[in-house]
C-alpha positions in Angstrom: 5.6 54.5 -49.3 1.9 54.7 -48.2 0.0 51.4 -47.7 -2.8 50.1 -45.6 -2.1 50.1 -41.9 -1.1 46.6 -40.5 -2.2 47.4 -37.0 -5.9 47.9 -36.6 -6.4 45.9 -33.4 -5.0 46.0 -29.9 -2.4 43.7 -28.6 -3.6 40.3 -27.8 -1.1 37.6 -27.5 -0.4 34.3 -25.8 2.1 31.5 -25.7 2.3 31.1 -29.4 1.9 34.8 -29.8 3.8 37.9 -28.7 6.3 37.2 -26.0 6.6 40.6 -24.3 8.2 40.4 -20.9 10.2 37.5 -21.8 8.4 34.2 -21.3 9.4 34.3 -17.7 8.6 31.0 -16.1 7.7 31.1 -12.5 8.7 28.1 -10.4 8.0 28.8 -6.8 7.7 25.1 -6.0 9.5 22.2 -7.6 7.3 19.5 -8.9 7.6 16.1 -7.3 7.3 14.1 -10.5 7.0 14.6 -14.3 3.3 15.3 -14.1 3.6 18.0 -11.4 1.9 16.1 -8.7 2.9 14.3 -5.6 1.0 12.1 -3.2 -1.8 10.0 -4.6 -1.1 9.4 -8.2 -4.8 9.1 -9.0 -5.6 12.5 -7.6 -6.9 14.9 -10.3 -4.4 17.7 -11.1 -6.3 20.9 -11.3 -5.2 24.5 -11.5 -7.7 27.4 -10.8 -7.1 30.9 -12.2 -9.1 33.9 -11.2 -9.5 36.6 -13.8 -11.8 39.4 -15.0 -14.5 38.5 -17.4 -13.9 40.6 -20.5 -17.2 39.4 -22.0 -15.7 38.7 -25.3 -15.6 35.7 -27.6 -12.7 33.2 -27.3 -12.3 33.5 -31.1 -9.2 35.7 -31.3 -10.1 36.9 -34.8 -13.0 38.7 -33.1 -11.6 39.4 -29.6 -9.2 41.9 -28.1 -9.0 40.7 -24.5 -9.1 36.9 -23.9 -5.7 35.8 -25.1 -4.8 33.6 -22.1 -7.7 31.2 -22.4 -7.8 30.6 -26.2 -4.0 30.4 -26.1 -4.3 27.2 -24.2 -6.7 25.8 -26.8 -5.3 27.1 -30.2 -1.9 27.7 -31.6 -0.1 29.8 -34.2 2.3 28.7 -36.8 5.2 30.2 -34.9 6.0 31.6 -31.5 8.2 34.4 -30.3 10.6 34.4 -27.4 11.6 37.7 -25.8 14.3 35.9 -23.9 16.5 35.7 -27.0 14.5 37.6 -29.5 13.9 34.7 -31.8 10.9 33.3 -33.6 10.4 29.5 -33.4 8.2 27.1 -35.3 5.2 25.6 -33.5 3.1 24.0 -36.2 5.9 24.1 -38.8 9.0 22.0 -39.5 11.0 25.2 -39.5 10.7 28.9 -40.0 9.2 30.1 -43.3 11.7 30.8 -46.1 11.5 34.4 -47.5 12.2 35.3 -51.1 15.1 37.8 -51.7 12.6 40.6 -52.3 10.8 39.9 -49.0 7.5 39.4 -50.8 7.0 35.6 -50.8 7.1 33.2 -47.8 7.2 29.4 -48.1 5.9 27.2 -45.3 6.0 23.5 -44.4 3.6 22.1 -41.8 4.8 19.5 -39.3 3.4 16.1 -40.0 0.5 14.6 -38.2 -0.6 17.4 -35.9 -4.0 16.6 -34.4 -6.9 19.0 -33.8 -9.1 18.3 -30.7 -11.8 16.9 -32.9 -9.5 14.2 -34.2 -8.9 15.8 -37.6 -5.3 16.4 -38.8 -4.0 19.9 -39.5 -3.5 20.6 -43.2 -2.5 23.6 -45.3 -6.2 24.0 -46.3 -7.0 24.7 -42.6 -4.4 27.4 -42.6 -5.7 28.9 -45.9 -9.2 28.9 -44.4 -8.1 30.6 -41.2 -6.4 33.5 -43.1 -9.1 33.8 -45.7 -11.7 34.1 -42.9 -10.0 37.2 -41.6 -10.9 39.2 -44.7 -14.6 38.1 -45.3 -16.4 41.5 -44.9 -19.3 40.1 -42.9 -16.9 38.6 -40.4 -15.7 42.1 -39.3 -12.5 40.6 -38.0 -10.6 42.9 -35.6 -7.3 41.4 -36.8 -7.5 41.9 -40.5 -5.2 45.0 -40.5 -2.3 42.9 -39.2 -2.2 40.8 -42.4 -3.8 43.2 -44.9 -0.5 43.3 -46.8 -1.2 39.7 -48.1 -2.0 39.9 -51.8 -5.8 40.0 -52.3 -6.6 40.8 -48.7 -7.8 44.3 -49.4 -9.8 43.2 -52.4 -11.7 40.7 -50.1 -12.3 43.4 -47.5 -13.7 45.7 -50.2 -16.0 42.9 -51.4 -14.2 42.6 -54.7 -13.0 39.0 -54.2 -14.0 35.9 -52.3 -10.6 34.2 -52.3 -7.3 35.2 -50.8 -5.2 35.5 -53.9 -1.8 35.6 -52.1 -2.3 32.3 -50.3 -1.4 29.3 -52.4 -1.8 25.7 -51.2 0.7 23.3 -52.8 -0.3 20.2 -50.9 -1.5 19.1 -47.5 1.7 20.4 -45.8 3.1 23.1 -48.1 1.8 26.6 -48.9 3.1 30.0 -49.8 2.0 33.6 -48.8 2.7 36.5 -51.1 2.7 40.2 -49.9 1.8 43.3 -51.7 4.8 45.1 -50.3 7.7 44.3 -48.0 6.6 44.2 -44.3 9.5 43.7 -42.0 7.6 42.3 -39.0 5.5 39.8 -41.1 6.9 36.6 -39.5 6.7 38.1 -36.1 3.1 39.1 -36.8 2.3 35.4 -37.3 3.0 34.9 -33.6 0.0 37.0 -32.7 -3.1 35.2 -31.2 -5.1 36.7 -34.1 -3.3 34.1 -36.3 -4.3 31.1 -34.3 -5.1 28.2 -36.7 -8.6 26.8 -36.8 -9.9 23.5 -38.4 -12.1 24.5 -41.4 -14.7 21.8 -41.0 -15.3 22.4 -37.3 -15.3 26.1 -37.6 -17.8 26.2 -40.4 -20.0 23.7 -38.6 -20.1 25.7 -35.4 -21.2 28.9 -37.2 -22.1 31.7 -34.7 -21.2 29.4 -31.8 -17.5 29.4 -32.7 -15.6 31.0 -29.8 -18.8 31.1 -27.7 -19.5 27.5 -26.9 -17.2 25.8 -29.4 -13.5 26.3 -30.1 -11.3 23.6 -31.5 -7.5 23.9 -31.8 -4.2 22.0 -31.7 -3.2 23.3 -28.2 -2.5 21.4 -25.0 -6.0 21.8 -23.6 -9.4 21.4 -25.1 -12.6 23.4 -24.3 -15.1 21.6 -22.1 -17.4 24.6 -21.2 -17.6 28.4 -21.4 -20.2 30.2 -19.4 -20.7 33.6 -17.8 -18.9 32.4 -14.6 -15.9 30.8 -16.2 -14.2 28.4 -18.6 -13.3 24.8 -18.0 -10.5 23.1 -20.0 -9.2 19.5 -20.0 -5.9 18.0 -21.1 -5.6 17.0 -24.7 -3.9 13.6 -24.6 -2.8 13.7 -28.3 -1.1 17.1 -28.0 1.8 17.2 -30.4 4.0 18.8 -27.7 3.4 16.0 -25.2 0.9 15.4 -22.5 0.1 18.5 -20.4 1.1 18.6 -16.7 -2.5 19.1 -15.5 -5.8 17.2 -16.0 -7.8 20.4 -15.9 -7.5 24.2 -16.1 -10.4 26.0 -14.4 -10.8 29.7 -15.1 -13.1 31.5 -12.7 -14.4 35.0 -13.6 -14.0 37.6 -10.8 -14.4 41.2 -12.0 -13.7 43.1 -8.8 -10.0 43.3 -7.8 -10.6 43.2 -4.1 -13.0 40.3 -4.4 -10.5 38.4 -6.5 -7.8 38.8 -3.8 -10.3 37.7 -1.1 -11.0 34.6 -3.2 -7.3 34.0 -3.4 -6.8 34.3 0.3 -9.7 31.9 0.9 -8.1 29.3 -1.3 -10.7 29.4 -4.0 -8.2 30.1 -6.7 -4.5 29.0 -7.0 -3.3 32.2 -8.6 -4.6 35.5 -10.0 -3.5 39.0 -11.0 -2.8 41.6 -8.3 -3.9 45.1 -9.3 -1.2 47.7 -8.8 -3.5 49.8 -6.6 -3.6 46.9 -4.1 0.1 46.1 -4.2 1.1 48.0 -1.1 -1.7 46.4 0.9 -0.6 42.9 0.1 3.1 43.7 0.3 2.3 44.2 4.0 0.2 41.0 4.3 2.4 38.3 5.8 0.3 35.6 4.2 0.6 36.9 0.7 3.8 39.0 0.5 6.2 36.3 -0.5 3.7 35.0 -3.1 3.8 38.2 -5.2 5.6 37.9 -8.5 6.2 41.0 -10.7 6.9 41.3 -14.4 7.3 44.1 -16.9 5.3 44.0 -20.2 6.2 46.0 -23.2 3.6 48.7 -23.0 2.7 52.2 -22.0 -0.1 53.6 -19.8 -1.3 56.9 -21.2 -4.1 59.5 -21.1 -6.1 59.3 -24.3 -7.8 62.7 -25.2 -10.4 63.2 -27.9 -8.9 65.6 -30.4 -12.3 66.0 -32.0 -13.5 67.9 -28.9 -12.9 71.6 -28.7 -11.5 71.3 -25.2 -8.5 69.4 -26.5 -8.0 71.0 -30.0 -5.1 73.2 -28.9 -1.8 71.2 -28.4 -0.9 73.7 -25.6 -3.8 72.4 -23.6 -2.6 68.9 -24.0 0.9 69.8 -23.0 -0.4 71.7 -20.0 -2.3 68.6 -18.8 0.9 66.6 -19.1 3.0 69.2 -17.2 0.5 69.1 -14.3 1.2 65.4 -13.6 3.9 64.3 -11.1 4.6 60.9 -12.7 7.2 59.9 -10.2 4.9 60.6 -7.3 2.1 58.8 -9.0 4.2 55.7 -9.5 5.7 55.7 -6.0 2.5 56.3 -4.1 -0.6 55.1 -5.9 1.2 52.2 -7.7 3.6 51.4 -4.9 6.5 51.4 -7.5 4.7 49.2 -10.0 5.8 51.3 -13.0 8.4 53.6 -14.5 7.7 57.2 -15.4 7.4 57.6 -19.2 9.9 59.5 -21.3 8.1 58.9 -24.6 5.3 56.6 -25.9 7.6 53.8 -26.9 8.6 51.3 -24.2 12.3 50.9 -23.4 12.3 47.4 -24.8 11.0 48.4 -28.2 12.9 49.1 -31.5 13.0 52.9 -31.7 13.1 53.8 -28.0 15.3 56.8 -27.4 17.2 56.3 -24.1 18.5 59.9 -24.2 15.1 61.4 -23.3 14.2 62.2 -19.7 10.9 61.6 -18.0 8.2 64.2 -18.8 8.5 67.3 -16.7 6.3 68.2 -13.8 5.8 72.0 -13.9 2.3 73.2 -12.8 3.3 76.8 -13.2 4.2 76.4 -16.8 1.0 74.4 -17.2 -1.1 77.4 -16.0 0.8 79.7 -18.4 0.0 77.4 -21.4 -3.7 77.2 -20.5 -3.7 81.0 -20.4 -2.0 81.3 -23.7 -4.5 78.9 -25.2 -7.4 80.8 -23.7 -8.4 77.6 -21.9 -8.6 78.9 -18.3 -11.6 77.3 -16.6 -11.2 74.2 -18.7 -13.7 71.5 -17.8 -14.3 68.0 -19.1 -15.4 64.5 -18.3 -13.0 61.6 -17.9 -14.4 58.2 -18.4 -12.6 55.2 -16.9 -13.0 51.5 -16.0 -13.0 50.5 -12.4 -9.5 49.1 -12.8 -8.1 52.6 -13.6 -10.4 54.6 -11.4 -7.9 55.3 -8.7 -5.4 56.6 -11.2 -7.9 58.8 -12.9 -8.9 60.3 -9.5 -5.2 61.1 -8.9 -5.0 62.9 -12.2 -8.2 64.7 -11.4 -6.4 66.1 -8.3 -3.3 67.1 -10.3 -5.4 68.9 -12.9 -7.5 70.7 -10.2 -4.2 72.3 -9.1 -3.9 74.1 -12.4 -7.6 75.1 -12.4 -9.0 72.3 -14.6 -12.3 70.8 -13.4 -12.6 67.1 -14.3 -15.6 64.9 -13.6 -14.7 61.2 -13.3 -17.3 58.8 -14.7 -16.7 55.0 -14.1 -18.0 52.7 -16.8 -18.6 48.9 -17.1 -15.9 47.3 -19.3 -18.3 46.6 -22.1 -19.8 50.2 -22.1 -16.3 51.6 -21.9 -15.2 49.6 -25.0 -18.3 50.6 -27.0 -18.1 54.3 -26.1 -14.4 54.4 -27.0 -15.1 52.7 -30.4 -17.9 55.1 -31.1 -15.7 58.1 -30.6 -17.7 59.4 -27.6 -15.1 59.3 -24.9 -13.6 62.7 -24.0 -10.7 61.4 -22.0 -9.6 58.1 -20.5 -6.7 56.0 -19.3 -5.4 53.2 -21.5 -2.6 50.7 -20.9 -1.6 49.8 -24.5 0.8 46.8 -24.9 2.7 46.3 -28.1 1.3 43.8 -30.6 4.1 42.6 -32.9 7.0 41.8 -30.7 9.6 44.6 -30.2 8.3 46.7 -33.1 8.0 50.3 -31.9 6.4 51.4 -35.2 3.7 48.8 -34.8 3.0 50.0 -31.3 2.7 53.6 -32.3 0.6 53.1 -35.4 -1.8 50.5 -33.8 -3.4 53.3 -31.8 -2.4 56.6 -33.4 -2.3 56.1 -37.1 -5.3 58.1 -38.5 -7.6 55.2 -39.4 -7.0 53.6 -36.0 -7.2 56.7 -33.9 -10.6 57.5 -35.4 -11.9 54.2 -33.9 -10.5 54.8 -30.4 -11.8 58.2 -29.4 -8.4 59.8 -30.2 -8.9 61.2 -33.6 -5.2 62.0 -33.8 -4.4 62.7 -37.5 -1.0 63.7 -38.9 0.0 62.6 -42.4 3.7 63.0 -41.5 3.3 60.6 -38.6 1.3 58.1 -40.8 3.9 58.2 -43.5 6.8 57.8 -41.1 5.2 54.7 -39.5 4.5 53.2 -43.0 8.1 53.7 -44.0 9.3 52.1 -40.8 7.1 49.1 -41.3 8.5 48.6 -44.8 12.1 49.1 -43.9 14.0 45.8 -43.6 17.1 47.4 -42.0 16.5 47.4 -38.3 18.7 50.4 -37.5 16.9 52.6 -40.0 13.5 51.2 -38.8 14.5 52.3 -35.2 15.3 55.8 -36.5 12.0 56.1 -38.1 10.1 54.8 -35.1 11.9 57.4 -32.9 10.9 60.1 -35.4 7.3 59.1 -35.3 7.3 59.1 -31.5 8.7 62.7 -31.5 6.0 63.8 -33.9 3.3 62.3 -31.7 4.5 63.2 -28.2 6.8 66.2 -28.5 5.5 68.1 -31.6 1.8 67.4 -31.5 1.2 66.3 -27.9 -1.3 63.9 -29.5 -1.4 61.8 -26.3 -0.1 62.0 -22.7 2.2 59.1 -21.8 2.2 58.4 -18.0 4.3 55.4 -17.2 5.6 52.0 -18.3 3.6 49.5 -16.2 4.8 46.6 -14.1 2.3 43.9 -13.3 1.9 41.4 -10.6 0.3 38.1 -9.9 0.0 36.1 -6.7 0.5 32.3 -6.8 0.4 29.6 -4.2 3.7 27.8 -3.4 2.4 24.6 -5.1 2.1 26.3 -8.4 4.9 26.5 -11.0 5.2 27.1 -14.8 3.2 30.3 -15.2 4.8 32.4 -18.0 4.5 36.0 -18.9 4.3 37.0 -22.5 3.5 40.7 -22.6 -0.3 41.1 -22.4 -0.9 37.4 -21.8 -0.3 35.3 -18.8 0.3 31.9 -20.2 -1.0 28.9 -18.4 -0.1 26.1 -20.9 2.8 24.8 -18.9 1.5 25.2 -15.4 2.0 22.4 -12.9 0.5 21.9 -9.5 2.1 19.9 -6.7 -1.1 18.3 -5.5 0.6 16.8 -2.5 1.6 20.2 -1.2 -1.8 21.7 -2.2 -3.6 19.0 -0.2 -1.4 19.2 2.8 
């Protein structure tokens, strides 16, 4: 079966979205009371998080990077837990009921859930949120995840103004009908792209929605969003109970070294620790025991532009792979913060083949392949963001050993994103985390299916690969779906060498002993349940 691709956007998730590495709660310090504070009960409870400014909107229908912040403000209908592999209701009384043919899903909203503006969540708000995804002028980055809803494609094509497959029965009940069975549909509803907005507030905000205005049902409401950071305050009427903090302060710090200096100076309570700095801080007595690692479901890979003549021959792409010593790369440059890749699929995804070994390191064979392809003297430019610059420089050295000359160009995040989308990037490094939880076929197709690859400076195109991914996504039997995902991976990474997987990443944060409740959910670090022992912090 061939149908529109359900994965046209990168992975962005949050607490009510994808739960990749297992909603791992970090409690380095026990809280002294229910509110997470000790000492003076009137002392304001504040947590400060240092993070890179992705320079994108907080509206997750139009963003690919900011899941952590909007995830504290807005919620999805359901959430996914990697701990036990289950989907749970968030804004619903229970999970949606599916018809026998897998085409119709019935929902019931929980009663009396408040938005931050005082309005009450209704089925009309949900209908508006999903309809908004497919309005052509909105240019939503998430529409492909839900394009299987009846009428979605007609809206995208400008042939309809209403979402035919979404039916509101009353304020708390609605149904969604699909064009074809899509096995991960309910899991896809956990993605941050499906965060529910209040219709009236969203329409009134217009272009300011996600910039200076964002209203949701989450534990924190937006106070301000500027170029230097975001300020959130507790929402007292949160349906899940009062948050543990009074305020969440997000401070934008782009440079990894500067971020860690701010952490050591006490300006932030926690922040991410880049893998290239891991060994440095593992040897820092002040910080070493405050490092916490987690493993998201994702893959770091080299993306090469198959539209460029330098990469048109698969033997060249295989040669570039054979030149890389992945184990050495992980052990030295990353200080062990990764696992050498055996395929594109991550070990925790449906379809991963545990019989495959790590990609071989064989520079001699790499030189032979370049000679066979007539590519001796190969030269190209590799574009990278500052966060991956060290890795790209290491690859530059590996490739130099087989006679390949690579010029490394470091770009600003925004320029990198625009260049990639415009198809002008010869080669780059990407860490791509799965979107729909556990689903290997989604992970594969979200970057490499023809229509997606053409938007990401890949231009990989193989009808067999596309059809195999489509079949997997429509297959309700999980064992068969796994077989198809394995098959698609072999086509991509063994038959075509359409990309060069490097490693499965591990990530790290540092957090002060007075912080507890940080959770990891794949791409997103979730701050919704963070507590701070203010007595210990003030000591």
